C-alpha positions as CSV (number, residue, x, y, z in Angstrom):
1,M,6.9,25.7,12.5
2,D,4.6,27.5,13.7
3,G,1.8,24.6,14.5
4,A,-0.2,25.1,11.3
5,P,-1.6,21.9,10.2
6,H,0.7,20.0,7.1
7,F,-3.2,20.2,4.4
8,V,-2.1,18.3,1.5
9,K,-0.7,20.5,-1.3
10,P,-3.0,20.5,-4.3
11,D,0.3,19.8,-6.8
12,A,1.5,17.2,-4.1
13,V,0.6,14.0,-6.4
14,D,1.3,13.5,-10.1
15,W,-2.2,11.3,-11.0
16,A,-1.0,10.7,-14.0
17,A,2.5,8.1,-12.6
18,P,1.9,4.6,-12.9
19,W,0.7,4.0,-9.3
20,F,-1.5,6.2,-8.7
21,G,-3.7,6.0,-11.7
22,P,-5.9,3.8,-10.0
23,W,-6.0,5.8,-6.3
24,R,-7.2,8.8,-8.4
25,E,-10.8,8.4,-8.6
26,G,-12.0,10.2,-4.8
27,G,-7.9,11.4,-4.3
28,E,-7.7,14.3,-6.3
29,R,-11.0,15.1,-4.9
30,I,-10.2,14.6,-1.4
31,A,-6.4,16.2,-2.1
32,L,-8.2,19.8,-3.3
33,A,-10.2,20.0,-0.2
34,S,-7.9,19.2,1.8
35,A,-5.1,21.9,0.1
36,Q,-8.5,24.5,0.6
37,G,-8.2,24.4,4.6
38,V,-10.6,21.5,4.5
39,A,-9.3,18.9,8.0
40,L,-8.5,15.7,6.2
41,H,-10.5,13.7,8.2
42,D,-13.0,15.9,7.3
43,A,-12.8,15.6,3.3
44,L,-12.5,12.1,3.8
45,N,-15.9,11.7,5.3
46,R,-17.6,13.4,2.7
47,E,-16.7,10.5,0.5
48,P,-19.1,7.1,0.7
49,Q,-17.4,6.0,4.3
50,P,-18.7,1.8,3.6
51,A,-16.2,1.1,6.9
52,V,-14.7,3.5,9.1
53,R,-15.4,7.2,9.8
54,F,-12.9,9.3,10.5
55,V,-12.1,11.5,13.0
56,A,-9.0,14.0,14.7
57,A,-5.9,12.3,15.5
58,T,-6.2,13.8,19.0
59,E,-9.7,11.3,19.1
60,L,-6.8,8.5,20.2
61,P,-6.9,8.1,24.1
62,A,-3.3,8.4,25.7
63,G,-1.5,5.4,25.7
64,M,-5.1,3.1,23.3
65,A,-3.2,1.4,20.4
66,Y,-4.4,2.8,17.3
67,E,-5.3,-0.5,15.7
68,R,-7.6,-1.4,18.4
69,F,-9.6,2.3,19.1
70,I,-10.7,1.6,15.0
71,F,-12.1,-1.6,16.0
72,D,-13.6,-0.7,18.8
73,T,-15.3,2.1,17.9
74,G,-15.0,2.4,13.9
75,Q,-13.1,5.7,13.7
76,C,-10.0,6.6,12.5
77,P,-7.5,8.9,13.7
78,T,-6.1,11.1,10.9
79,R,-3.3,13.7,11.0
80,E,-3.4,16.1,8.4
81,G,-0.8,14.9,5.6
82,L,0.4,12.4,2.7
83,H,1.2,9.7,4.7
84,D,-3.3,9.5,6.5
85,F,-4.2,10.5,3.1
86,F,-3.1,7.7,1.3
87,N,-4.3,5.7,3.9
88,G,-7.6,7.1,4.4
89,L,-7.9,6.9,0.3
90,A,-7.0,2.8,1.4
91,W,-10.2,2.6,3.4
92,L,-12.0,4.5,0.8
93,R,-11.1,2.3,-1.7
94,F,-10.2,-1.1,0.0
95,P,-12.8,-1.2,3.2
96,L,-12.9,-5.2,3.1
97,A,-9.3,-6.0,3.1
98,K,-8.5,-2.4,5.6
99,G,-11.0,-4.2,7.8
100,R,-10.0,-8.0,7.4
101,L,-6.6,-5.8,8.4
102,N,-7.6,-4.2,11.3
103,E,-10.4,-6.6,12.7
104,I,-6.2,-9.0,12.5
105,Q,-4.2,-6.5,13.8
106,A,-6.7,-6.1,17.2
107,A,-7.0,-9.6,17.2
108,Q,-3.7,-9.8,17.7
109,I,-3.5,-7.1,20.3
110,A,-5.9,-8.4,22.5
111,A,-4.0,-11.8,22.8
112,Q,-0.7,-10.6,22.9
113,G,-0.6,-6.9,24.7
114,I,1.3,-3.8,23.0
115,A,4.1,-4.2,25.5
116,G,7.7,-5.7,23.4
117,E,7.8,-7.0,20.0
118,R,4.5,-7.2,17.6
119,G,5.3,-10.6,16.7
120,P,5.2,-12.6,13.7
121,V,1.4,-11.6,12.5
122,R,1.4,-7.9,13.4
123,D,5.4,-7.8,11.7
124,A,3.2,-9.3,8.5
125,A,0.6,-7.3,8.6
126,T,1.8,-4.2,9.4
127,L,4.4,-4.4,6.7
128,F,1.8,-5.6,4.0
129,D,-1.0,-2.5,5.0
130,E,2.4,-0.1,4.9
131,N,4.2,-1.9,2.0
132,G,2.2,-3.8,0.1
133,A,1.3,-4.5,-3.7
134,L,-1.2,-6.9,-5.8
135,L,0.5,-8.4,-8.7
136,D,-1.7,-10.5,-11.7
137,A,0.4,-12.0,-13.6
138,P,1.5,-15.0,-16.1
139,P,3.2,-17.4,-14.4
140,P,6.6,-17.2,-15.8
141,V,6.9,-13.7,-14.6
142,W,5.9,-14.4,-10.9
143,E,8.4,-17.5,-11.2
144,A,11.1,-15.2,-12.4
145,L,10.3,-12.2,-9.2
146,L,10.2,-15.2,-7.2
147,A,13.6,-16.2,-8.1
148,H,15.1,-12.5,-8.3
149,D,16.3,-13.5,-12.2
150,W,15.8,-9.3,-13.0
151,P,16.9,-9.8,-16.7
152,R,14.8,-12.7,-17.4
153,L,11.6,-10.7,-15.1
154,F,12.6,-7.3,-16.6
155,I,13.9,-8.0,-20.5
156,T,13.5,-11.6,-21.8
157,L,9.9,-11.1,-20.2
158,R,9.4,-7.8,-21.0
159,P,6.5,-8.7,-23.4
160,L,4.7,-10.2,-21.4
161,W,4.6,-7.1,-18.6
162,K,1.4,-6.5,-21.1
163,N,-0.7,-8.7,-19.5
164,T,0.0,-7.8,-15.6
165,R,-1.6,-5.2,-13.8
166,L,0.2,-3.9,-10.6
167,L,-2.0,-2.7,-8.0
168,V,0.0,-1.0,-4.9
169,F,-1.9,-1.1,-1.6
170,G,0.5,0.2,1.1
171,H,-0.2,4.0,2.0
172,A,3.3,4.3,3.1
173,L,4.9,2.9,-0.1
174,L,2.0,5.5,-2.0
175,E,3.7,8.6,0.4
176,K,7.5,7.6,-0.7
177,L,5.9,7.1,-4.4
178,V,5.4,11.2,-4.4
179,S,8.9,11.2,-5.2
180,P,10.0,8.4,-6.5
181,R,13.8,7.2,-6.5
182,K,15.2,3.7,-8.1
183,G,15.3,1.8,-4.8
184,L,12.1,1.7,-3.6
185,T,10.7,-1.7,-2.9
186,A,7.1,-3.4,-2.8
187,H,6.0,-6.0,-0.5
188,V,4.3,-8.2,-3.6
189,W,1.1,-10.9,-3.1
190,S,0.7,-12.8,-5.9
191,A,-3.3,-12.1,-6.6
192,Q,-3.8,-15.0,-8.8
193,A,-6.1,-12.6,-12.2
194,A,-7.9,-11.3,-8.8
195,I,-7.7,-7.4,-10.0
196,E,-9.8,-7.0,-12.3
197,S,-11.0,-3.8,-10.3
198,I,-10.1,-2.3,-7.5
199,A,-13.4,-4.1,-5.7
200,D,-12.5,-7.3,-7.2
201,A,-8.7,-6.6,-5.7
202,D,-10.5,-5.9,-2.0
203,R,-13.0,-9.0,-2.0
204,W,-9.5,-10.9,-3.1
205,L,-7.1,-9.8,-0.5
206,A,-10.4,-9.7,2.2
207,A,-10.4,-13.3,1.8
208,Q,-6.9,-14.4,1.8
209,L,-6.4,-12.3,5.1
210,S,-5.9,-14.6,7.8
211,P,-3.0,-14.8,11.3
212,Q,-1.3,-18.0,9.0
213,A,-1.6,-16.8,5.8
214,L,0.5,-13.5,6.9
215,A,2.6,-15.3,9.4
216,A,4.1,-17.5,6.2
217,K,4.5,-13.4,4.4
218,P,3.5,-14.8,1.0
219,F,4.8,-11.7,-0.5
220,T,8.1,-11.0,-2.0
221,A,10.2,-8.1,-3.2
222,L,9.4,-5.5,-6.6
223,P,11.4,-2.8,-7.4
224,L,9.0,-0.8,-8.3
225,L,11.0,1.4,-10.7
226,G,12.2,-1.4,-12.5
227,V,8.3,-2.3,-13.9
228,P,8.2,-1.9,-17.5
229,G,6.4,1.7,-18.7
230,W,6.6,2.6,-15.1
231,W,10.1,4.7,-15.3
232,P,11.3,6.1,-18.6
233,E,14.8,4.9,-17.8
234,N,14.1,1.6,-17.9
235,E,13.8,1.2,-21.2
236,D,17.8,1.1,-21.5
237,P,18.9,-2.7,-19.8
238,A,21.6,-1.0,-18.3
239,F,19.2,0.1,-15.8
240,Y,18.9,-3.2,-14.5
241,D,22.7,-3.6,-14.2
242,D,22.7,-2.1,-10.2
243,A,23.2,-4.7,-7.8
244,R,22.2,-2.6,-5.0
245,I,18.3,-2.9,-6.0
246,F,18.1,-5.5,-7.8
247,R,19.9,-7.8,-5.7
248,Q,20.4,-11.7,-6.0
249,R,18.4,-14.1,-3.8
250,K,20.1,-15.1,-0.5
251,G,21.7,-18.6,-1.3
252,S,21.4,-18.1,-4.7
């Protein structure tokens, strides 16, 4: 490595992919600026800033918890590259939910410190922040998902998926979806008809987030490339025969 910044490449993100559609607004503009050599935190700061100001990662003092620094200063340390690119987009599009997650993390750190294990609340907050998604779906779809009844979910109930809305929230998951693979799984929270728009989803999610809700881990696993319309290969029912990906619920 020559030590040069790892800027987001102009063709890194396929904005036509269904999982990136909701993030295209602003995302393309920021990615282009980054590809042209603008520091990622500066490119993000060109957008409206309802929640945080983005700063270089070097602004984070040694030994200080990342989440506590954001909470105390209103500044988000940002590295070059896709991971923090998507994290920045999430702060721009979900300021209320990201702010609430940060508030919960900071409170847990204040109470328990950062030594040892994170604890169930911080674990769940981190998991959803990195790998979460929201699903607005008819009840039969959600029931089949909870049961891990994959043939019913993706084949029998396939016509109902036209009445669903799935929104990937986690920035680490968005980064992984740049190079999609069959095993990618989201931790999905039932949004209960709350995501007609990003703003609606942000308000709904922020209202749901609490230490108690997170400790209960109110999400379930969904293999994303199994979603009808999200991957051409899943038009063949045999796609769902892969038991390594479409696993039965434990104890069933």
